[in-house]
N, C-alpha and C positions, 0 to 999 in steps of 0.2 A: 652683780654676778653675771647677769645676762649680758651686760655690756662687755665684760671681759671675754666672754665666750665668743661674742660676735667679732670683737677685735682680733682674737686669735684666728678665727676662721678667715677674716679678711686678710690678715697678715700672711697666712699660709697661701691663700690664693694669689697674692701679689708676689710672694717669694718663690713659688714653684717655677714660673717662667724665667725668673732671674737666675735661678740655680741651673736650669737647663741651658741657658744662654752662656753661662760661664762654665767652660769645660777645662778641666785640668788635664794636662798631658805630661807623661813622664817618659823620657827616652834615655836608655842606658846604652852607651857605646863603649865597648872594651876593645882596645887595640893591643895585640900581643906582638906586634912587630912583623907579622907574616904578611907580605904584600898580597893583594888580591890578584888572582890570575885573570887577565883580560880574556874575554870570550871573543874570539876572532871568527867571523862568519866564513863559511866555506866560499872559495872563489866561484864565480859563475862558470858553469860548464861551457867550455869553448867548443863550438861545433865547426868542423872544417868546412870551408866553402866547397860546394859541389863543383865538379868538373862537367860542364855542359858541352857536348859535341854535336854540332849541327852541320850538315853538308851544305845547307842553303838557309837564307833568312826565313824564319817561320812566317806563316800567314796568320794574321790577326783579324778577328771579327768582333763586332760590337753588339752583343745582345742588348736590346733596348731595356729589358728588365734589370740588367746589371748596371749599365751606364759606364762601363769601362771595357777596354779591349781584352780579349782572351785569345791565346795562341791555340791553333788547331792543326791537326795533322803531324804533331810531334809527340814524342814520348815523355814530355815534361809538362807540368802545370805552370804555365807562364802567363803573366798579365802585364798590361801596359797602361799606366795611369800617369798623367802629368809629366811626360818626358822621362819617366823612370820605369824600368822593368822590374817586376816582382816574380819570384819563383817560390813555389811551395814544394818542398821535397823532404821526405823522411820526417814528417811532422814538424818541420822547421820552415820559417819564412826567411827569404833572402831578397835583397834589392841590388840593382846594378844599373850603371849608365847605358848599358848595351845589352842586347839579347844574348850575347856570349859572355857576359860578365865584365869585369871581375865582380863576384858576388860577395856581399857582406851580410851577415846575419842581422835580422831585425826582429824585435819583439812585436808580438801581435798588437800591443797597445800603441805602437808607433806606425802602424800601417795607415794608409789613407782611409778616411771615413767610409768611402764607397766600398772598399775592399773589406774593411773591418766589420761592417754591419751585416755581411752575409756569412752564413756558415759555409765552410769549405765544401761540404757535400752538396749544398744548394748551388754553389757556383759551378761545380762540375755538371750538375744536372742541367742547368740553364745553358751552359756552354755546349753540351752535347746536343741538346734540343735545337739550338740555333745552328749548330754545325750540320745537322741532318738537313735542315732547310737550305743551307748554303750549298751542300753537295748535290742535292736533288735538282736545284735550279741555278747552278753556278753562273751561267751567262746572263740570267735575268734576276739575279739576287738583288733585292732592294735595300738590304742593310748596308751599313758601312763596313769596309774591310781595307786592310793595307798589308803590305810586306815591307819591312824596314830595310830598304836598300838605299843607295845613293839617289836614285831617281825619286824615290818617295820623299827623302829628306829635302831635295831641291823643290819638289812640288809643295811640301809643307811650308818651306821658306817663302816661295813665291805667293802662296795663298795668304800667308801672314802679312806680307808686304802689301798685297792687294787690299786686304781687310783694313790695314792701317790707313792706306790711302783713301779708301771709301769713308772711313770714319772722319778723316781730316776734311774731306770735301763736305760731308754732312754737317760737320761742326761749323765750317765756314758759311755754308748756306743758311744755317739757323741763325748765325750771328749777323747776317746781312738781311735785314728786313724791317718792315715798319715796327715802330715801338722799341727799337734797339739803337736809337741814335742815328738812324739812317733814313729819316723821313723825307729826304730831298731826292729829286730825280737826278741821276747822273747822265 
């Protein structure tokens, strides 16, 4: 009798995990011929591109703590990063190829990392702080600044060409030396 009791207990211990592993599921689906109404998400709200009117190209300064250019002396919050202009207006971000536009809306998640990592209020604070320094000592200002006009574009183009030429010469110099297959005297 004792053996039967032990066998029942052992069988119960073995059966409990098996019963838990086997789960029965019942699903009842009744179709009465009424089609389901698809849920269509609301279209994104289109924000009209702002009209920016400037009498002259804006001045841009580069606060070291930001790492990108900010426009100063204009009534707009404009930024310059990687050959693209960005504008913050009415709680919306825009980008454009020129400081005068045309502007296209851009989601905050698609802003450049340098611009995205700072809160807007912090950007304004750092811009205003650097602008005070710029205004107080304009002629001896040590920071970087520019005004996007033809002369500036030409200067940037020449600077880029000069930089490419220097890199080319550096590369050629590094390539001609001992240990690089040129151990003979010319």
